[in-house]
N, C-alpha and C positions, 0 to 999 in steps of 0.2 A: 646872388652875392654870397648867401650863406653856404651854398655848395662849394663855391670857390674857396671860401675860408676854410671849409672842412678839408679839401684836398691840400691846401697849403699847410694845414696843421699835420696832415698825415705824412707829408714829406719830411717833417721834423718831429715824428711821433715819439722819438726816444732821444735822450741825451745821456751821456756817460762821462765819467771823470774818475780820477784816482783819489781814494781816501785812505786813511790809515786804518788797517784792520788789526785783529788780535796778534798776528804774526808778521805781517808785511803790508805794503800798500796794495790795496785791492780796488777793483773797478766797481763804481757805484752807478747803477743804471736807473734812469727815470724814464718811464714809458707812459704814453697817454692811455686813457681808458678806452674800452671798446675796440681793442686791436687784436681780437682773437681770430676772427674770420674775415676774409676779403669779400667785397661786393662784386669782384670780377674785373677783368681787364677792360670790358666794354663800358664800365663805369669809371674808367681811368684809375682804377686801383692797381697798385703794384702788389701782387700776392705775397711777395717775399718780405713785405713790410709788416705782415701779420703773423701771429704766432703759429697758428695751426698749419697753414701752407708751408711755412718755413720748416717746421718740425717734420712734416711729411717728406719734404725734399731732403733734409739732412739724413733721415733714417733710410730713405730709399737709396741715396748715393752711397752711404756707408755700407749697407747690406750688399748691394750689387757689386761695389768695388771689392769688398772682402771676398765674395764668392769667386770673382774673376781672378784675384790674386791667389786664392786657394787652389783654383784649377791649374794655374800656371806653376805653382810650387808642388803640386802633387807628385810629379816624377822625382822630386827631391825628398819625398816623404815628410813634408812639413805639416804641422797641425793647423787647425783653423784659428787658434789663438795667435799664432805667428802671423797669419794672413790678416787678422783684424788689427794687430798692432801696426803692421806695415801699411794698412789702409789709412790709419791716422797719420802715419809719417808722410805718405804720399799726398793726402789731402791737407796736411798741416803746413806750418811755416817752413819746413825743410824743403818742400818742393812747390806744389801749387800755391800754398798759402803764402809764399814769398811775394806773391802779387797782392798788393793791398786792396785793389778793387775787388778781386775775387774773394778775399778774406772778409771784407765788409759785407759782401753779398751772401756768402754761404754760411759764415759763422760770425755774425755780428754779436756784440756784447749781450744784447737782450735775448738773442736766440741761443746763446751758449748756456744761459742759466736754465732754460726750459729743458733742453736735451740732457744736460748734466743731471738734473733732478730726476727725470724719467728713467734715464739709464741707471742711476743709482738704485732706484726702486727695483729695476730688473736684476741688478747685481745682488741685492739683498736676498731676493727670492732664489736666485741661482745658488748663492752660497748656502742657503737653507737646504736646497736639494742636494748639494754636495755633502753637507753634514748628514742628511737623511740616508744617504747611500753607504755611510760608514758604519761598520759593525764594531762597536767599541770593544768587544771581547777579543778582537783580532790581536791586540797588543799582548794578551795573555797567551795566545797561541804561538807567539814568536819564540823560536828556539834560541839556544845560546849562540848559534851561528849568526842568526839575523840580528840579535842584540849586539854582538861584537862588531859586525860590519856596519850597522846603522849608527852606533856610537862613534866609531872611527870616522865615518863619513861626515859627521858634524864636527867632532872635536879636532880632527887633524887640520882642516882648512881654517877653522875659527882661531885656533891657537897660533898656527904659523902665520896666518894673515895678520893677526894682531901684532905678532912679533915683527913682521915686516914693516908695519906702520910705525912702530916704535923706533925701529932702526932708521928708517927714512926721516922720521921726525927729529932725531938727534943728530944725524949726519948732515942732512940737507936743510934743517930748520923749517919744517913745514908749519904753516900758520895753524892756529888752534881750530879754526872753522873747517879747514881741509882735513885735519886729523879726525874731527868729530864726524864729518860726512863720510869719510872713508871707513871709519870704524863701523858705522851703521850699514854701509854697503857690504862690508865683509860678513857681518852677521846674516845679511840677506842672502849673500852668495853661498854661505855655508849650509843653508837649510835645504831640505828636500821635502816637499809637501806630499802627503799621502794622496789627496784627491788629484793632484797634478800627475803623479806617477801612475796611478791607475788609469787616468785618461790617456796618457801617452801609451801605456801598455795595450789598452783596448784599441787605440787607433793603429798600432803596429801589429795587431792580431797576435799578441803573445801574452795576453793577460793570464791565460790558464796554462801557460807553458811552465816548465821547471824554473826557468830564469824569472818569468813573470811573477810566480808565487814568492820566490825569494825576494825580489825587488819590492813587492807589496809589503812584506813584513819589515824589510830594512827601512823603507821610507816612513813607515809608521813610527819605528824606533827613533829615526833621525828627527822626525817632527816633534816627538815628545821631548827629545833633548833640547830642541830650539825653544819649546815652551818653557822649560825649566830655566834656561839661560835668560830668556826675555823676562820672566817673572822675577828672577833674582836681580837683574839689572834695574828693573822698574822699581823694586823695593829699595835698592841701594841709592838710586838717584832721586827718589822722591824727597820732598821736603819733610823734615821731621815735625809735622804739625798735625793737629787733630783733624783738620779737613782732609789731609792726604790719607790719614789712617781710615777715616770714615768712608772715603771714596773707594779705597781698596776693599774694605769690609762689605760695602754695598755690592761690589762686583761679585764677590764670593757668595753673598746672599742671593743675588740674581741667579747664579748657577745652581744653587741649592733649590730655589723655587722652581726652576725649569725642570730639574731632575725629579724632585719629590712631589710636585704638584701638577705641573703641566703634563708631564709624561704619563703618570697614572690616569689622569683625566681623559686624555686622548685614547689611550689603550682601552680604557673602560668603555668609552663611547664606541670604539671600533668593534669590540667584542659584543656589545649590546646590539649594534646595528647588524652584525653578522648573523645573530640569532633571529632577528625580527624581520630582516629585509630579504631573506632567502638569497644571500650572496649577491644582491644587486645594489649598487651604490652603497657599499658597506663603509666607505671612508667618510668620516665627519669633516667634510671639506671646509665648510664655513667656520666651525670652531677652530680648526687648525689655522686658518687665515687670521682669525681674531687673535689667537695666542701668539702667532708670528708677529703681528703688529705690536702687541704688548711687549714682547721680548725685545724687538728692535727699538721701540721707543724707550724702553728702560735702559738699554745700552747707551743710547744717545744721552739720556738724562744723567747717566753716571760718568760721562766723559769719554766713552769709547764709541767706535763706529757702530752704526745700526746693524751692520753685517755680523758683528761679534755675537749679539744676542740671537740673531737668526741662525747663525751657524751652529751654536751650541744647542739651540732648540731642536735643530735637525738631527744632531748627533744623539740627542736623548731619545728620539723616537725609534721604534724598531725598523730596521732596514728590510728590504725585500717585500714580497706580497704579504697581505693586500695593501698595507698602508703606503709603503715606499713606492710600489709599482703604480698605484692609482694616482698618488700625488704627483709623481714624476710625469705621468702621461698627461695630466691636466695642466701643470704649471710650466713644463719645459717648452711648450709650443711658443708661448709669448715671452716668457722670462729669458730663456736661454737662446732662442732663435731670433727674437726680435729686439729686445732691449740690451742683452749682453753685448752683442757686437758694437753697439754704440758706446758702451762703457769702456770696452777695450780700446776702441778706436780713439777715444778721447785721450787716453794715455799717449798714443802716438801723436795726436794733435798737439800735445804739450811739449814734444821733443823738437829741438831746433838745432840742426847740424851746424848752422852758421854761428850760433853762440859758442859751440865747442871750438870751432876753428879761430874765432875772434878773441877767445879768452886766453890771455897770457899770464894773468896773475894768479890763477887758481891751480896751477900745476896739473893740467889735464892729463899729460902723458904719464906722470907718476901715478895718478889715480888709476888710470887704465892698466898700467903695469901691475899694480897691487891687486886689482880685480882678477887679472889673468893668473897671477901667482896663486890667488885663493882658489880659483877653479882648478888649477893644476894640482894643488895640494889635495883638493877634494877627490880628484880622479885617482891620484897616487895612493891616498889613504884608503879609499874604498877597494882599489885593486889589491893593495898589500894585505888588507884584512881578509879579503876573499881568498887570496892565495894561501894565507895562513890557515884558513879553514878548509883547505884541500879542495877548493873549487878549481875546475879546469881553467887554464890560463885564458882561453877564449871567452868562457863565460864570465870570468873575473873582469876582463876588460869591458865586456858589454854591460855588466852590472855597474861598473864605475861610470860608464857613459850615461846609463839611465839615471843614476843618482845625481848627475850634473844637469839633467833636464829640469827646467822650471817653466812656470806658466802663470795662470790667472791669479793664484794666491800671491805670488811674488810681485806681479804687476800691481795688484791692489795695494799691497803693503807699500810699494814705492810711491804710489799716488798719494796715499795717506801721509807718508813722511814728507813728501814735497809740500802738501797743503799745510802741514804743521811746521814747516821750515826745519825739519830734521836734516834733510838734504837740500842743497841748493840746486839751481836749474842745471848747471854743468854736470854735477854729480848724477842728477836724475837722468840726463841724456845718456851719460856713459853707462849707467846701470842698465837701462832699457836696451841700448845697442849691444852691450856685452851679453846680456841675457839672451837676446835673439840669436846672436852669433853662436854662442856655446850650445844652446838648445838645438839649433838647426844642424850644426855639425854632428852633435851627439846622436840625434835621431837618424840621420843619414848613415852614420857608421854602424849603428846597431842593426839596421836593416841589412847592411852589406855583410856584417860579420856573424850575425846570429841566425841560425836556421832551427826553429823549434822542432822540426821533424827529424833532425839528425840522430836523435836518440833511438828512434825506431826504424830509421832508414839504414838498411844493411844489405849486403849481397845475399844473405841467407834468409829464407822465408819458411814459415811453417805451412804445411799443406795437408789436406785430408789424405792425399795419395800416400805421402810418406808415413803418416800416422797409421794407415792401414798396412803398409808394407812392413813396418817395424813393430806392429802389434802394440801401439801406444794408445793411451786413453784419449778419447775425443773430448775436446775442450772448446765450448762455444761461448761467444760473447754476443748477447742479444741487445741491440739498441732499440729503445722504445720512447715514443713521444707522449703517449697517453694510454689510457686503459683500453681503448679500442684496438690497440696493437697486440693485446695479450692473448686472446683466444687462439688466433692462428699461430702465434709463436709457440703456444702450448701444444697445439696439434703437430707442429714441426718437431718439437722435442719428443713427443710420444712416438712419432713415426721413426725416429732414429733408434728405437727399441733399446732402452737402457736396461741392463741386467746386472746382477751382482758380479758376474765374471767379465762383463763388458760394460763397465759403468761410464757415466757421462758427468763431466763437470761443466756447469754453465754459470755464466755471470750476467746478470741483467744490469743495464745502465740506462736509467731514466734521464733523458736529455731535456733540459729546461733552458729556455732562453733567458739570459741574464737581464733582469729588469728591476729597477729600484734598488740596486745593490752595486757597490763599487768594485768588490773583489770577487773573483771566480771561486767556485766551490766544486770539489770532487771528494765525496765522502761516502763511507758506508752508510746504508740506510739507518742503522740503529743509532748512529751518531748525529742524526739531523735534528734540528730544532723542532720540537713538537708543535709549536705555535705557527710554523710556516705552512701556508696552504699547499705548497709543493710537497711537504711531508705527507699530507693527507692523500694526495694523488699517488705518491710513491707507495704509501702503505696499501692502497687498493691493489696496485700492481704486485707488490710483494705477497700479499695475501692470496692472490690468484695463483701465483706460482707455488706457494706453499701447499695449496690444496692439491696441486698436481704432484708435489713431492710425496704427499701422504700415500698416493697410489703406488709409487715406485720407491718406497722407503728402502734404503740400503743399496739402491742402484744409482742414485743421483746425489750430487753435492752441489750446493748453490751458494752464491754470495751476491748481495744486491747493493748497487751503488746508485748515487744520484750525482749528476754533473750539471751545474748551473754556470753557463759561460756564454759569451756572445756567439751566435750561430756562425759567425765568420771564422771562428777559431776553435769551436767545440770539437772538431775532428781530432785535435791534439789529445783531448781526453779519451776519445775512443781508441786511438792508436796506442796511447801510453798504457791504458788499462789492458789492452790486448797483449802488449809486450810483457808487462809485469805479471800477468796471469798465464802467460804462455798459451794463449788461445790458438786453436787450430783454424777456426772459422769465425769471422765477424758477420752477423746477420743484421742488416739495417733495412728499415721500411722504404718502399718506393715513395717518391714525392707526390704521386697522384693517389687520391682516395676515390674508391668507386662506390657509387650509390647502389641501392638495393636492386635497381633495374639494370645494372651493369654499365651504365654510363659513367663518365668521369664526373665526380661530384665536386672535388676540390683539388686545386693544384698549389703546392707549396714550394715556391722558388728557393727559399733558403735551405730547405731540406735537400733539394737537388744539389746545391752547392756543397753541402756536407757530404753527400754521397760521392761526389766527384773528388773531393779532397781525401776522403778515406780510401777510395780506390787508388789514388795516386801514391799514397805513402804507407799503407797498412803493412805491418810486419808479418801478416799471414793471409790466407785466402779470404775473400770477401764475397758475400752473397747479398744481392738486392732482392727483397721480398715484395712481390706484387700481390697484395692481399685482396682476394675477392671472396673471402669466406662469407661475407654478409649477403652476397648476391644469391647464393644457393642455400642459405640457412645453415651453414656449417660452422657457425661461430658458437662455441660453448666451452666454457671453462670446466664444466662438469664432465666433459668427455663423453657425453651421450651421443653427439653427432661428430665423430672424428672421421679422418680420411679413411676411405676404403680402397681407393684406386689411385696409384701414383705412376707416372710415366717419366722417362728421361729421353730427351731427343739428342741423338748422337750423330754428329757430322764428322768430327775429327778435330784434334788439337788438344792442348793441355787443359784448357778450360772445360771442354767436354769430358775429358778423362777425370777431372776433379769432381764434376757433377755425377759422373757414373760411380766414382768411388763412394760418394755419399749415398747414392741410391743403392749400392751393394749392401751397405749397412741396413738400410730400410728393408731390403729384401729378406733379412733374417727374421722380421716380425711375422709370426704365423698367420695373423688375420689380415694382412695387407697384400693386396694384389699389386705387383710391380711389373711394369712393362718397359722394355728398352726398344725404342724405335730407331733403327740404324739406317740413316739415309746414305745410299751409295749410288754412284754413277754407274750406268750399265757397262762402261768401259773398264771398271775396276772389279768386276765380278770374279775374274780369274787372277786378279793381282792382289795378293795379301801383303804387299810391301808397306810396312808401317815405319814411320820415321822414329818412333819411340817404342821400344819393345815393351815398356810398362803398359802402354796403351793396348798393345796386342794381347798381353797377358790378362789385362783387365776384361777385355771383351771375351776372351776364352773362358775366364772364370764365370762370367755372367751366363754364357751359353751353357756351361756345365750345370750351373744352378737351375737354369730353365729346363734342362732335360730331366732333372731329378725332382723338382718341386712343381706342383701343379699351379701354384699361385704366382709363379714367375714366368714371364713370357718374353721371348725375343722375336722381334718383327723386323724384317728388312724391307725398306721402301726403295725400290729401284726408280730413280728419277734421271731425267736428262738435263734439266736446267732449273733455274730458280722458280719458274712458273709452276712446274710440277711439284717442287718442294713446297711451295705455298699452298697448292691444292691439297697435298697430303696432310699438312698441318691443319688446314681449315676443316678437314674431315674428322678431326678429333672430337668435335662437338662437345657434349657434356659427359663424355665417358669417363673423365678423370676429375679427381678433386684437386690434384696438384701435379704440376709439370716442372721438371728440372731441365735446365739447359745451360750450356756454357756460354760465356759472354763472347769470346773471340774465337774465330775459326780461320781456316785457311781461305783468305779472301779470293784467291785464284781458283778455288775449287769450282768445278762445273756445277756442283749441286747448288751453289749460291749465285750462279750467273744471272745478272740482271737485278739482284736484290741489294747490291752494295752501293747503288748510285745515290740513295737518299735515306736518311735516318733522322727521325725526330728526337730520339733519345740515344745518342751514341754510347752512353755509359752502359746500355743494356746489350749492345751488339746488334747484329742484323736480325737474328731470330727473336731475341728477347724484345726488341723494339716492335716486331710484328705482333707478339703476343700481348702487347698492351692495348690492342684494339678492343673496343666494346663488343665485338663479335664473339669473343671468348669469355667463358664464365668460370674458368678454373683459376686457382692461384698459381703463381709462377715464381720459381726461385732461380734467379740468374746468378751463376757461380763464376767467379774469376779467380784463377790461381795466380798469385803474385809471382812475377819473374824473379828468379834468384836461385842460389844454391840451396841444397838441403841443410837445415840446421843440424848441428851435432845433437844426437838423440840423448834425451835425459832419461836415464834408466829408472828414475823414481816414478815415471809414468808408464812403465812397461807393465802390460797386463799379464796375469798368470795364464798358463795354458789350461783350456777348458777340458776337464776329464769327463764330467757328467753334466747333463742338462740341469740347470737350476731354475726353479720357478720364479716368476716375477715377484711374487709376494714375499719372498724370503727376506727377512729383516736382518739377517746376520751381515755385518759389515766387515770388510777387510781392515785389519789394523792400520795399514798404510793409508787407507782411504780417508780416514777422519782426522789425520794429524798434519797433513801437508799444508803449507802456506798459511798456517794460522786459522784454518777453517774449523768450525765445530760441527758436529752432527746436528741434525734437525731434531729438536725436542718437541715432539708432537703434543705433549701434555700441556704446553703453554697455549696452544690454540684450541 
């Protein structure tokens, strides 16, 4: 009898009704005790009547639905926030939620409270992470161009939108509540949030592009403008009472406490743990969570949302590693990926298209027109300011579209305003719908209109062959991921034999994946933040190259850079730097690392994607470096174990000619044995017909050098098919330290017959892919000559004619050599 009574009470475990709240009528829910977990369906329990099973169902449905919608919208280049809002729309009263039975089952009143509370906690942590990734000093780095465009992007739509409201109010007699809602919506539509913009740029893979960097600075300026307007409006509309003044004063005091107490304390703890924990678990995770809770609770106590205190606490802390990176790695998993989708979906759950269509008295059409006019003014104002700053018309239009993109910050603001009755339900629905529509169209158009590689994509390419033919300076760009890449890169530089009359300019680019930071960085090494751990690693790399420069003082010129960007778009930094520095050859590491026994030790998929992207769009020749220096003990920055024997495999084609041209330079080094292995089919022994005369001349020059110098050797391998070619390459054994080969060859050549059917790494070509086998123990440089016309030669890099042999140790520098492109000579006294 008691069990039946319990089941009967469970069926009516909760009651709800409307009561008067602080702003409007709200739902009051009364729920029975002990309704957390179900006893199971076999005990005649309905799991959805209990809090935990219902919460699991809601979260699962929201996350799965949002991922499905995101996959559907991916061809349209829509973001995950759009998919999450649409998830709420689909699951809410606009579609499925129009069925009362479904709504009472999936989102009953008692279940709504729990998921809203949990998702708000996740949103507070997410907003803390967004603030953590912001570098507050970026506003000081914004130039006059970004300040003008960012200011215009806010002022133009805000002023014209407000004038439009005033015009409609006087001519059509809009009610005061509609004017108030519309004015709030205009201020929201005029703003551009920095975290949202950087998120959109990262999703579109243009965060570190020229347009992306400009949009980053402009969005920061625009957001600062919106803060000032919001602060002025808040002060103006507040009641002139002592309580209002004290509330405002306490908010300012909270910000001061966060900046001058919380921040130094966390920084001190981080530095202390860095020294004592040997770089393991250096982040004071639990103190950060404690202060995050204090800041959020203080914000709520002072009348603002808990996310306000969390966001500014995040802004106060240093971005990037170690603090930003480690906190993001630990918190994003559950805050951003688990709870945040629920928070965003709830905004969609609160929209109801039927209320929009059924509302006749609130001037829905006029409100929508005003919103569209505001967005239109924002687009035109940004584009006009960009054009005034001499931005190309295509980039100006794309920048205007990016500044119209909005996301989680605007959605959050709209939800807060709806809860506080700043905007009514109809206005809330219109703002959300318009925001999704404008952002979706803008993202799609940016992808269609803007190509970040157009700056360095051209018909003309720089090549080693043209550099040699026109007696120009060799300029190398070396991409590195860590200090392990340095020794073999140094050996490569030494093999190119820099002298005072045949100098080399090289540029190192330390490639760092962007973590714990919102904006991309491409900066000279000496301008990096000294507290950033990436700076320490970059310093090790720079110091290693500077030791090499000491040996060749007067024959080398170097500049060192660091790029921090998403790996999906960091190739833009590589190609942009190569174009700006007029590099002849880009050298990037292979994505496989070899262990000391010669086997493959680590495979890095993102690095392979970077290599493929660089090969596709580089403005000069590209070489992929397969580094096996560690397998034979040839890794030494001190140059005590450098290369002694180098070979170039020549089959034919522009890429092989490019590799041979580089090898010809190496052949000038007195203590380096250089061998050219020319693979020829027996039918071509009496046929000297070359499609390119430069290739024929290059081979003739090498033969001439081989006849006159004992350390240069020319070897012909007569083969009939790919099998004999493979046998000849396999016979190389351990005779060489380094082998150069072209990437692409004539695939119809009999020399390669049977080898072109399968390739594991097509970016290396047929022979290069073969040389990745663990059977070989020498390093490999796979060279690819970009297809295009020769660039107009820059006479400033033309080398003088050599009249007399100059010793390597000569420290006299050519005057031209130390002054170009803002470089300075190396001051060895500093080191």
